[in-house]
C-alpha positions in Angstrom: -0.1 -0.1 0.0 1.0 3.7 -0.5 2.8 5.0 2.6 0.7 7.1 4.8 2.4 9.3 7.4 -0.7 10.1 9.3 -1.5 6.5 9.9 -0.8 5.2 13.5 0.6 1.6 13.3 -0.8 -1.0 15.6 2.3 -3.5 15.4 1.8 -4.9 18.9 -1.7 -5.8 18.2 -1.0 -7.6 14.8 1.8 -9.4 16.5 -0.6 -10.5 19.3 -3.0 -12.0 16.7 -0.4 -13.9 14.9 1.3 -15.2 17.9 -1.6 -17.3 18.7 -1.5 -18.7 15.0 2.3 -19.4 15.2 2.2 -21.2 18.3 -1.0 -23.3 17.4 -3.0 -21.9 20.1 -6.1 -20.9 18.2 -7.3 -21.2 14.7 -9.4 -18.1 14.4 -9.6 -14.8 16.1 -12.5 -12.4 15.8 -11.9 -8.6 16.2 -14.9 -6.6 17.1 -15.4 -2.9 17.1 -18.0 -0.5 16.0 -17.9 1.1 12.6 -15.2 3.8 11.8 -12.8 2.3 14.5 -10.0 1.6 11.9 -10.4 -2.1 11.7 -10.0 -2.4 7.8 -6.9 0.0 7.9 -5.3 -2.4 10.7 -6.0 -5.4 8.6 -4.4 -3.9 5.4 -1.6 -1.8 7.0 -0.5 -3.8 9.9 -1.8 -7.4 9.9 -1.4 -8.4 6.3 2.3 -7.1 5.9 3.2 -8.7 9.1 1.6 -11.8 8.4 3.2 -12.1 4.9 6.8 -11.2 6.4 6.3 -14.1 8.8 5.7 -16.4 5.8 1.9 -16.6 5.8 0.1 -16.8 2.4 -2.9 -14.2 3.1 -6.1 -14.0 1.4 -8.2 -10.8 2.3 -12.0 -10.6 1.6 -14.0 -7.6 2.4 -17.8 -8.7 2.3 -19.2 -5.2 2.0 -17.4 -5.0 -1.3 -20.2 -7.0 -2.8 -23.0 -7.5 -0.5 -25.0 -9.9 -2.7 -22.2 -12.4 -3.3 -20.1 -13.1 -0.3 -18.9 -16.5 -2.0 -17.7 -14.5 -5.1 -15.7 -12.2 -2.7 -14.0 -14.8 -0.8 -13.4 -17.1 -3.8 -11.8 -14.0 -5.7 -9.8 -13.3 -2.6 -8.5 -16.9 -2.6 -7.5 -16.7 -6.3 -5.7 -13.4 -5.6 -3.6 -15.0 -2.8 -2.8 -17.8 -5.0 -1.5 -15.2 -7.8 -4.0 -16.9 -10.3 -4.8 -13.6 -12.4 -6.3 -15.5 -15.1 -8.5 -17.5 -12.7 -9.5 -14.2 -10.9 -10.5 -12.7 -14.3 -12.7 -16.0 -15.1 -14.2 -15.7 -11.8 -15.2 -12.0 -12.4 -16.2 -12.6 -15.9 -18.6 -15.6 -15.1 -20.3 -13.7 -12.3 -20.9 -10.7 -14.5 -22.9 -12.8 -17.0 -26.5 -13.9 -16.6 -26.7 -17.2 -14.9 -28.7 -20.2 -15.8 -31.6 -21.1 -13.4 -31.2 -24.5 -11.7 -34.7 -25.5 -10.2 -35.4 -21.9 -9.9 -32.3 -20.9 -8.1 -29.4 -18.6 -9.2 -26.4 -20.8 -9.8 -23.6 -19.6 -7.4 -20.5 -21.0 -5.8 -20.8 -23.1 -2.8 -24.3 -24.7 -3.8 -24.8 -28.4 -3.2 -25.6 -29.2 -6.9 -23.8 -31.4 -9.3 -25.3 -29.1 -12.0 -23.9 -26.0 -10.6 -20.5 -27.6 -10.2 -20.7 -28.9 -13.7 -21.3 -25.2 -14.9 -18.4 -24.1 -12.9 -16.2 -26.8 -14.5 -17.3 -25.7 -17.9 -16.4 -22.1 -17.3 -12.9 -23.1 -15.9 -13.5 -22.1 -12.5 -12.8 -24.5 -9.6 -15.4 -25.0 -6.8 -14.9 -23.3 -3.5 -13.6 -26.7 -2.1 -11.0 -26.9 -4.7 -9.8 -23.2 -4.3 -9.7 -23.7 -0.5 -7.6 -26.8 -0.8 -5.0 -25.1 -3.3 -4.9 -22.1 -0.5 -4.3 -24.8 2.0 -1.4 -26.6 0.0 0.2 -23.2 -1.1 0.2 -22.0 2.6 2.3 -25.1 3.6 0.7 -24.9 7.2 0.6 -21.1 7.3 -2.4 -20.0 5.3 -4.4 -17.0 6.6 -8.0 -16.2 5.5 -9.0 -12.5 6.7 -12.7 -11.9 6.3 -13.9 -8.4 7.0 -17.4 -7.7 8.1 -17.9 -11.3 8.6 -21.4 -10.8 10.2 -22.7 -10.0 6.8 -23.0 -13.8 6.4 -25.8 -13.9 8.9 -28.0 -11.2 7.2 -29.6 -13.4 4.6 -31.0 -16.9 4.5 -29.5 -17.4 1.1 -25.9 -17.2 2.7 -26.5 -20.2 5.0 -25.2 -22.9 2.9 -22.2 -21.1 1.8 -21.5 -20.1 5.7 -21.9 -23.7 6.7 -19.5 -24.9 3.9 -16.8 -22.2 5.1 -17.1 -23.2 8.6 -16.6 -27.0 7.4 -13.7 -26.1 5.2 -12.0 -24.1 8.1 -12.6 -27.0 10.7 -11.2 -29.7 8.4 -8.1 -27.5 8.0 -7.3 -26.9 11.6 -3.6 -26.2 12.1 -3.0 -25.2 8.6 -5.5 -22.7 7.6 -6.1 -19.9 10.0 -8.7 -17.2 10.1 -9.3 -13.6 11.2 -12.8 -12.3 11.2 -13.8 -8.7 11.9 -17.2 -7.4 12.8 -18.8 -4.0 13.4 -22.2 -5.3 14.5 -22.8 -6.5 18.0 -26.0 -7.9 16.9 -24.5 -9.6 13.9 -21.7 -11.1 15.7 -24.0 -12.7 18.2 -25.8 -14.3 15.2 -22.6 -15.5 13.8 -20.7 -16.8 16.7 -22.5 -16.6 20.3 -25.8 -18.4 19.9 -25.8 -22.1 20.3 -27.4 -22.5 16.8 -25.0 -19.8 15.2 -23.0 -21.0 12.4 -19.7 -20.2 14.0 -20.6 -21.0 17.5 -17.5 -21.1 19.7 -15.4 -21.0 16.6 -12.2 -19.4 17.7 -11.7 -16.4 20.2 -13.1 -12.8 20.2 -10.7 -10.0 20.6 -12.2 -6.5 21.4 -10.5 -4.1 18.9 -9.0 -1.4 21.3 -9.3 2.2 20.7 -6.3 4.3 20.2 -5.5 6.5 23.3 -3.6 9.6 23.9 -0.6 8.4 22.1 -2.7 8.7 18.9 -3.1 12.5 19.6 0.7 12.6 20.5 1.4 11.2 17.1 -0.3 14.1 15.4 1.5 16.5 17.8 4.9 15.4 16.6 3.7 15.5 13.0 2.4 19.2 13.5 5.6 20.2 15.1 7.8 18.4 12.2 5.8 20.3 9.7 5.3 23.6 11.3 7.7 24.0 14.0 5.0 25.1 16.3 3.3 23.0 19.1 -0.4 21.4 18.4 -3.1 21.3 21.1 -2.6 17.6 22.0 -4.6 17.7 25.0 -7.5 19.5 23.6 -7.5 17.4 20.6 -7.5 14.2 22.7 -10.5 15.4 24.8 -12.5 16.3 21.6 -11.4 12.7 20.2 -12.8 11.1 23.2 -16.0 13.1 23.2 -16.8 12.3 19.5 -16.6 8.6 20.1 -12.9 8.0 19.6 -13.0 7.3 15.8 -9.7 7.6 14.1 -11.1 9.3 11.2 -12.3 12.1 13.4 -8.9 13.0 14.9 -7.2 12.4 11.5 -9.5 14.9 9.9 -9.2 17.3 12.9 -5.5 17.4 12.4 -5.5 18.0 8.6 -8.3 20.6 9.0 -6.2 22.3 11.7 -3.0 22.2 9.9 -4.2 23.1 6.4 -6.4 26.0 7.5 -4.2 27.3 10.2 -6.9 27.4 12.8 -7.0 26.2 16.5 -8.2 22.7 17.4 -11.5 24.0 18.7 -12.3 25.8 15.6 -11.3 22.8 13.5 -13.6 20.5 15.5 -16.6 22.8 14.5 -15.7 22.0 10.9 -15.2 18.2 11.1 -17.8 17.4 13.5 -20.4 19.3 11.3 -19.2 17.2 8.4 -19.6 14.0 10.3 -23.0 14.8 11.5 -23.9 15.8 7.8 -22.3 12.6 6.4 -24.1 10.4 8.8 -27.4 12.3 8.4 -27.9 12.0 12.1 -30.5 14.7 12.5 -32.7 13.3 9.7 -32.2 9.7 10.9 -33.6 10.9 14.4 -36.5 12.8 12.9 -37.5 9.8 10.7 -38.1 7.5 13.8 -41.4 7.1 15.2 -42.1 9.0 18.5 -41.7 6.0 20.7 -38.5 4.8 19.1 -37.1 8.4 19.4 -37.7 8.4 23.2 -36.4 4.9 23.6 -33.2 6.0 21.9 -32.8 8.8 24.3 -33.4 6.2 27.2 -30.5 4.1 25.8 -28.2 6.9 25.7 -29.2 8.1 29.2 -29.2 4.6 30.9 -32.8 4.3 31.6 -34.6 1.1 32.6 -36.6 0.6 29.3 -39.1 -1.8 30.6 -39.7 -0.5 34.0 -43.2 0.8 34.9 -42.1 4.2 36.1 -40.1 4.7 32.9 -42.8 3.8 30.7 -45.2 6.0 32.5 -43.0 8.9 32.0 -43.3 8.6 28.4 -46.9 9.0 28.2 -46.7 12.8 28.4 -44.2 12.9 25.4 -46.2 10.6 23.0 -48.8 12.0 20.8 -51.2 9.3 21.8 -50.8 10.3 25.8 -50.8 6.5 26.5 -48.3 4.6 28.5 -46.6 2.3 26.2 -46.8 -1.5 26.9 -43.7 -3.7 27.5 -44.6 -5.3 24.0 -44.7 -1.9 22.4 -41.4 -1.0 23.9 -39.9 -4.3 22.6 -41.1 -3.8 19.1 -39.6 -0.2 19.0 -36.4 -1.6 20.0 -36.4 -4.4 17.6 -37.3 -1.8 14.7 -34.3 0.1 15.5 -32.1 -3.1 15.9 -33.1 -4.2 12.4 -31.9 -0.8 11.0 -28.5 -1.6 12.8 -29.0 1.4 15.0 -28.7 -0.5 18.3 -27.8 -3.8 19.6 -29.1 -6.0 22.2 -26.6 -6.8 25.0 -29.0 -9.1 26.8 -30.8 -9.0 30.1 -32.8 -5.8 28.9 -29.8 -3.8 28.1 -29.2 -2.1 24.9 -26.5 0.0 23.0 -26.3 2.4 20.3 -24.2 0.6 17.5 -22.2 3.6 16.1 -20.3 5.6 18.7 -20.2 8.7 16.5 -23.9 8.5 16.5 -24.1 8.1 20.1 -21.8 11.1 20.7 -24.3 13.2 18.6 -27.0 11.8 20.6 -25.5 12.7 23.9 -25.0 16.3 22.9 -28.6 16.6 21.2 -30.1 15.4 24.4 -28.2 17.8 26.7 -30.0 20.6 24.8 -27.5 20.9 21.7 -25.7 19.1 19.1 -22.3 20.4 20.2 -20.3 19.3 22.9 
């Protein structure tokens, strides 16, 4: 990748992940963090280069790059890792053209159908099983499959067969093919890994992707001094970074705005935060929610006991109906927001906002203004 002086490396974390594979202590690791926390950059700038330097053959697949065809994404990643350029071209070409229908189903990789396998063979494309076996052999005991946004596999019933196939392939390759999964949805990861009937139930270990701390702000302070000869407001920048949800993109943009426009950190924050709020359409999102859902979202942010009688009675005066919502209505409102990936169910009646930038906006909004 192109060198990036603004990027703050996480070599220690990358080494921690790879050490478990090198010592045969685990086969898979799942890294969880909300969106905009820098997981993908960590994978591409830290983990992949370090793994390759340690002799791993690495395949990287971002399931959000083609949300309709996770099989295609993973198969293309395997072909790329094997340096089979012609095969990669055939895969992309085959998927781009209209498919013949088999018993009313669209043909795709991973289907348990002899006819589907035959069509693939006719196109000169190996099955997922063949690709995975080639990957395993090429790795010589050190093959690493990285699947970014793995929770996407749990979003549609159509992906279930392929997900089961992927689990089976990894299980039968234990000790020679390792996996790193990342996820940004707590609900999605629960559906993938934590429920007893989940496709990857108890498969590997989960590691919370850590937030970058004060050292991240100090990194930009050093760059600012190197560039301008002046000191940057490191402490002020760090406090704002924490208040805005500790997203790397925020602090990076705060730095570049302050540097290029020659303005103090506080002034740069007004510009950057307004842009993030606009990009996320937080105000519109909130206004589009039903009245009960808006109140429940406020309750989540303020730590209210959402199902408690006293809390539900307190909502009546703010609802157009003037009626106390039932526990069933509360649950229905929470489920509506969960399905929109706005909140996640932590269990035992506890809920959380999925995206920390949105949570930061809501905390400011419910205090009487959108600004911190």
